[in-house]
Backbone as numpy.savetxt, mean C-alpha at the origin, in Angstrom:
# Nx Ny Nz CAx CAy CAz Cx Cy Cz
38.11 -35.29 -25.04 37.50 -34.97 -23.78 37.36 -36.24 -22.96
37.74 -36.15 -21.72 37.68 -37.32 -20.86 36.39 -37.38 -20.07
36.32 -38.40 -19.27 35.13 -38.64 -18.47 34.93 -37.52 -17.44
35.99 -37.06 -16.82 35.91 -35.98 -15.84 35.41 -34.70 -16.49
35.83 -34.40 -17.70 35.36 -33.20 -18.40 33.86 -33.28 -18.68
33.36 -34.47 -19.02 31.92 -34.64 -19.25 31.13 -34.39 -17.96
31.62 -34.85 -16.84 30.93 -34.66 -15.56 30.91 -33.18 -15.20
32.02 -32.49 -15.38 32.09 -31.06 -15.07 31.14 -30.28 -15.97
31.10 -30.60 -17.23 30.23 -29.90 -18.17 28.76 -30.12 -17.81
28.41 -31.35 -17.47 27.04 -31.67 -17.11 26.62 -30.92 -15.84
27.48 -30.83 -14.86 27.15 -30.14 -13.60 27.04 -28.63 -13.77
27.82 -28.06 -14.64 27.75 -26.62 -14.85 26.42 -26.20 -15.47
25.91 -26.93 -16.43 24.65 -26.55 -17.07 23.48 -26.66 -16.10
23.47 -27.63 -15.24 22.39 -27.76 -14.26 22.42 -26.60 -13.27
23.60 -26.26 -12.86 23.73 -25.22 -11.85 23.24 -23.88 -12.38
23.54 -23.57 -13.63 23.08 -22.30 -14.21 21.56 -22.27 -14.30
20.94 -23.34 -14.72 19.48 -23.34 -14.86 18.81 -23.24 -13.50
19.39 -23.81 -12.47 18.80 -23.70 -11.13 18.90 -22.26 -10.63
20.03 -21.62 -10.89 20.17 -20.23 -10.47 19.20 -19.33 -11.23
19.09 -19.56 -12.53 18.19 -18.74 -13.34 16.75 -18.95 -12.90
16.36 -20.17 -12.64 15.00 -20.46 -12.22 14.70 -19.79 -10.87
15.62 -19.90 -9.94 15.38 -19.28 -8.64 15.35 -17.76 -8.76
16.15 -17.19 -9.64 16.12 -15.74 -9.85 14.78 -15.31 -10.43
14.25 -16.06 -11.37 12.95 -15.72 -11.94 11.84 -15.83 -10.90
11.90 -16.82 -10.06 10.86 -17.00 -9.03 10.92 -15.85 -8.03
12.10 -15.52 -7.55 12.23 -14.42 -6.59 11.83 -13.09 -7.23
12.24 -12.87 -8.48 11.84 -11.65 -9.19 10.33 -11.57 -9.38
9.71 -12.70 -9.68 8.25 -12.73 -9.84 7.53 -12.42 -8.54
8.04 -12.93 -7.44 7.43 -12.65 -6.13 7.56 -11.16 -5.80
8.71 -10.59 -6.08 8.90 -9.16 -5.81 7.97 -8.32 -6.68
7.84 -8.68 -7.95 6.92 -7.94 -8.83 5.48 -8.08 -8.38
5.10 -9.25 -7.90 3.75 -9.46 -7.40 3.48 -8.59 -6.17
4.43 -8.52 -5.27 4.28 -7.68 -4.07 4.16 -6.21 -4.46
4.98 -5.76 -5.39 4.91 -4.37 -5.84 3.57 -4.07 -6.52
3.09 -4.98 -7.35 1.82 -4.77 -8.03 0.67 -4.72 -7.03
0.70 -5.59 -6.03 -0.36 -5.56 -5.02 -0.30 -4.28 -4.19
0.89 -3.80 -3.91 1.02 -2.56 -3.13 0.51 -1.36 -3.92
0.71 -1.36 -5.23 0.29 -0.23 -6.05 -1.22 -0.25 -6.30
-1.79 -1.40 -6.56 -3.18 -1.47 -7.00 -4.19 -1.78 -5.90
-3.80 -1.81 -4.66 -4.78 -1.98 -3.58 -5.04 -0.64 -2.93
-6.19 -0.52 -2.29 -6.57 0.74 -1.66 -6.78 0.56 -0.16
-5.88 -0.15 0.49 -6.03 -0.41 1.92 -5.84 0.85 2.75
-5.11 1.82 2.29 -4.86 3.03 3.05 -5.93 4.09 2.91
-6.85 3.93 1.97 -7.88 4.93 1.74 -9.04 4.74 2.72
-9.63 5.83 3.19 -10.80 5.69 4.07 -12.00 5.19 3.27
-12.92 4.52 3.91 -14.10 4.02 3.18 -14.96 5.18 2.67
-15.63 4.94 1.57 -16.49 5.96 1.00 -17.75 6.08 1.84
-18.28 7.29 1.99 -19.49 7.45 2.82 -20.70 6.83 2.12
-21.60 6.27 2.94 -22.81 5.64 2.40 -23.83 6.67 1.96
-23.86 7.80 2.63 -24.84 8.84 2.29 -24.11 10.04 1.71
-24.79 10.81 0.88 -24.14 12.00 0.32 -23.96 13.06 1.41
-23.02 13.95 1.24 -22.81 14.98 2.25 -24.02 15.90 2.36
-24.26 16.39 3.56 -25.41 17.27 3.81 -25.18 18.61 3.12
-26.27 19.23 2.65 -26.11 20.54 2.01 -25.71 21.58 3.06
-25.01 22.61 2.65 -24.59 23.63 3.62 -25.79 24.33 4.23
-25.70 24.59 5.53 -26.81 25.24 6.24 -26.55 26.74 6.31
-27.62 27.47 6.58 -27.49 28.91 6.71 -26.82 29.25 8.04
-26.25 30.42 8.13 -25.57 30.85 9.35 -26.60 31.12 10.44
-26.24 30.78 11.65 -27.10 31.07 12.80 -26.26 31.72 13.88
-26.89 32.00 15.01 -26.16 32.63 16.11 -25.16 31.68 16.74
-25.48 30.41 16.78 -24.54 29.43 17.33 -23.53 29.05 16.27
-22.29 28.95 16.66 -21.24 28.58 15.72 -20.98 27.08 15.85
-21.21 26.35 14.78 -21.02 24.91 14.78 -20.12 24.52 13.62
-19.26 23.56 13.86 -18.45 22.96 12.81 -18.52 21.45 13.03
-19.11 20.75 12.08 -19.25 19.29 12.16 -19.86 18.86 13.49
-20.96 19.50 13.88 -21.70 19.19 15.11 -20.88 19.41 16.38
-19.88 20.27 16.32 -19.10 20.64 17.50 -19.31 22.13 17.71
-19.81 22.47 18.89 -20.09 23.87 19.16 -18.80 24.60 19.51
-18.56 25.70 18.82 -17.39 26.52 19.08 -17.82 27.69 19.95
-17.13 27.91 21.02 -17.48 29.01 21.92 -16.23 29.59 22.53
-16.39 30.82 23.00 -15.30 31.48 23.71 -15.54 31.36 25.20
-14.46 31.31 25.91 -14.57 31.28 27.36 -15.04 32.67 27.81
-16.03 32.72 28.72 -16.53 34.04 29.16 -15.41 34.86 29.81
-15.48 36.14 29.60 -14.48 37.04 30.17 -14.63 37.09 31.68
-13.51 37.18 32.39 -13.55 37.28 33.85 -13.98 38.69 34.26
-14.85 38.78 35.25 -15.23 40.13 35.70 -14.05 40.83 36.40
-13.94 42.11 36.20 -12.83 42.85 36.79 -13.16 43.37 38.15
């Protein structure tokens, strides 16, 4: 083996380890992003501080979540 063969051999081993290292780093970053996306709850609405109110009895006024539901009065003929 000559001097040129030694140089080529030395350069090939370094290049493979650099590629492998960069592949592991990029793969680790992708896995970290996926893990954070799966285990975070940023899309969920906040939990209410107070428990929900008990259901009320029916009355003459129709209400849903404090919004009064009504019909438009009929036009006189």
